[in-house]
N, C-alpha and C positions, 0 to 999 in steps of 0.2 A: 760204203761203210764209213761211219762217223763215230768219234769218241764223244760220248755225252757226259757232262759233269752234273747236270741237274736231271731230276727224274720226272718223267711225264705222267706217272701215276704212283700211287702208294703201293700198288701190287708189285710194280717193277722194283721199287725201293726194297721191299721185303725179300724179293727174289735175290737181289744183289747182296743184301745183308746175310741171307742164309748161305749163299755160296761162299762169301768171305768168312763166315763163321766156320764152315767146313774146312776152309784152308787153314784157319787158325788152329782148329782141332788136330789137323794133320801135321802141325809143327811149324807153320809159318810164323814169323815174328810180327808182333803188333806194330803198327805204324805210329801209334800215339800211346802215351802213358794213360792208362785207364784206372779208375778207382775200383773196377770190378775185375775178377779173374775169369768170368764167364765169357766164352767166345761170342755169344750172341750180343752181349752188351758191348764188348770190345769192338765188334764189327759196326754197331750203331754209332759208337763214338768216332770211329774212323770216317764214317759217312758224314756225320755232323761236322767234322773238321774239314771236309771237302777233299779228302785224300783218296777216295774211292770213285772210280769212274767205270763205265761199261761201254762196250762196243755195240752199236746198233747197225745191223746189216739190213740191206735193202732186198731181202729175199721175197719174191712174189708168193702170194698165197695160191696154192694149186688145189682145186677141188677134184676129188675122184669122179670119173664119169659114172653116171647112173645108167645101168643097162636096161632096167625095166621099172617104170614108175607105177605100174598097175598092182592091184591086189591079187595075190595068189588065191585061186579057187581050189577048194578041196572037193573032189567028186567021189 
């Protein structure tokens, strides 16, 4: 498990910003003074200031076993 400061994709950046915006909506205090009162913009400002990080876990991807790969026949 590592703590990441920079984002490996824009998708991850949006996910982190969305989670932080939900925290702000739930009553968390903003880490920076923002010109906006909207939680989404406040979360983006915090990310741009470098105050938001995320934890990247090394969880392996597990695919479910396939029982039958054939096509079912209707008789």
